[in-house]
Steps between C-alpha positions, in 0.01 A plus 500: 500500500177646634203469270450880492854566388554575133677243289811658359732384227869589503562857387748385233229304320296807429174322596250722676357423840170308488260563788348188659147613421592469130678162534197317640263595217768412243538155658126450497486602135771247420307221670180609329681498166624145561151387600358660188754322282429171674128543440567582137705182460264284706226483236721379210686267735178334614362485145822347370509243779139396438571474128807286558306264727210466257691472174804295603318257728464170312638669188627171361219281631305472176619339179565724204190629325466430127622852411792469739598168344495673161716787633749260654515301176567820305775601745696181432793488263697784346421869480409461133265214592318726748453775242381251238250337736358836607459611139308180415308433818431823691310824450734719703856634464782264603610712797360275774602177325858625472495605866365160608765327289778697673342472846479121485851479361643713782336292773552168322151384592170458320302437817167663571629720783791648303296547181218679684711709737532805269122518471457479878757776560333715234160452666638602840649813347172563315314544831747768607486665158120519510515647850748766387310583179173530691679727751593730213145506364288483818536509879674252738188301605399452136855397410503242778167355386623483138809310612291259708272437202806420287631269772167318521445481123468133389634583153814656648547186713454278195772670297724554802523120509545438128815510290333740259545865406182647650611583857808677364282674241261633769798638692650658187180680404455626858857634507431667165196675651701608806772659289243671277318651800829614656607656170176698477483598867862619513533612135812287499686400185679224687175341614364532148806321360459231765135457405594461132746223594239329720238524225737349241579217740128442560414460132811284457359254753162458334296677234210544744721752678379742233156490664646715780789671322263666250280678761808597700661645188180690419498641854863613467426660162219705655702635795601863456742472793734311264658681210369437149841376390516247784150373425578454131825321583319272744238400244767451234702262720198280564402507133850382403487226764168380363636505145801295611275218625265513203687241285499256793130556553417444134714186487341353810144559389579362154629180661200500735259507205700258286517209744128504576552540872279808510196294410552280803503783756170657398306286747690635801622845389225614264217744565263298718278603788720320750816666368344847496393462864848372591674796333266753663570336837874457434636581850277233657605205284792269571584130499160438656193718542167446680190493282374838623824685422414582137182702561646651816817608319302659217278679752801638690660621177185675381444658843861618504473666161166659590644646821806637322277660239267657758502876573611428857825347365589823319569664835632197690736360234716738296659227285185302434534537122843334497389225740183439300690477171773266626244270663266471203713526183635140503156352567334706229781419254465127565124506449532703179764263364277209600218650295750525213560125521824495701524220757632696798187528716649350817618660829864421416507783248337741743771452764650838411183664631511329841720759683284785374174319570619457859567875522168579331301281740681645801448854369130440436449420868605856584192629321273309740409603851734359769279208609414403145865536405606252768225257401594521129868443574410199712285347225774540240769357728273206589435424133872504423604302807251224419677456167840503671397230750368282219818554299715391796305176536679195353179417315560807281856407408595415145497131389769325701705378204816537708372261766398246237836500323701493823313193614548335162871590496560325833380168357571545130641211298657530159222294340213693662251700298344832607153546360302826542145379452343781293598773743381855458775731378524675839615168649669353194766766436623531862516120515711496183725774638574311822534169314757650264689640800486206744451203266759545225432157350120523504316433178546789259157499345345775714503826300665760724408805297178679594474608136560155353236369256380244755436759769355758263261242361381413849463862614628622832187397690459157341681170534824408328520176307752449222550223249861453614397466865225251416740292290759497780232397748396207282863389462549513878193283547622250241837478677330461841690796643429661833288812455468819701155626406411862585141626487351832605168570667299762687287372783455123492805307376468257209476132590821303484336240275422767239868594479650152474578331168367148447690229687662759728455555870586791730789473742462847648252785470594851617291815486640853489231749599504851351283729289527226240582176682715225355474124552814293449463126445791258475369216284666172409387196302313250713772237464765747620320639803642247743856561383485878519359511851332794667697824526 
């Protein structure tokens, strides 16, 4: 058919003749539409891929952190056991503990990779959620920068690779914000109902979810685009949800005060200068942080808030009030509660602010002139990436209790004795967790409960030494048993001679380097050293 001839459809079909000059533009529009869709999908695809690489790479490389060991211990046993342990030992609803219990049961594994995988997947989704939320509130370049800041946030990386609730919590509060904004922008009852469900789920994960749910609820209540009836219903649902968790909250804090554990956390979660700086610089803290990150993080936060409050931002950013409130409310609430004597002044409890701080920082750059904006974005990304690189270094990993116990298990004898030589709690409890898992017949004198009298008396930053452990150690010496002695150190390791009992000698000495390094010494009585040989 010649190119100039009209394209005709059969008469019976009733389709009109389409001139060729119309067909070509239609084809071009179709290609342009596909290209546009591809571009729209390219950004989240790239962000998701980068997040998967960063968060899943070496996900199971580090031993469980002390808090992870506690979570895994709570998730053992029956459903009733989980609920009872959470009531006695946590300050959050049991939602995550129940989920972890079911997750581990489904996969039949308690390994680091499986236990941490939900957090990693939540962190990957969080990057996309921040990008989408920022797209609703700002423009595409700002949304991309906010997503990159979330990707490069050391605190997001830390909880993406922990079997804890915080990565899932950050995602939940971001989804809550998305549904709230959609409900207001579209005056949609369905989106409002979805936001109520997301908000209830958020506060069911952790009580600190209220730090963001409250300002979001206040914003909904002030929107005239939503009917008065819908706003009242929304507030009532959240009030009922809060009331439902109130007995659990009261019971947990009563147990918290009764066992004396609260007194032991004051040194690391109380209102100190270091903790205040860490909370103000929350997005820049992770497993490891350079010395300059505290002042730099505080400076970036203050500059961000000043820029958002400036007259120039009134024109450039229409939603600056919402962004400002979501970014600052958790931090201000933590500092006020710290002044009231509550021991929550640590970045962990400010995690809910991280997605909104990323959006706030990215939005603040829009207020600057183009060259200054690029420079500011570069400084912030550099500060965050330095923390990420340090966090990925093996020297920042948690104490390698897993490596210690696996080595011991390979050469364990029924008459051997495992002796943690006055370990700090951060090393002691993971060691006990792995020993209970991989050495079923190890001595049972190590208290496994973080809230046990022995641990509470020591305090979470001090060394654990119990009367039962000391007595067992003396009995093992009297019986001339082989001993696996574990000591912790930072920097220079302790001398082998200082770890050995009298009339004992070392057969092997192994060091496990990490943020807190461990030294493992296999010691035997002098008269037995020739018989045991060198491993």
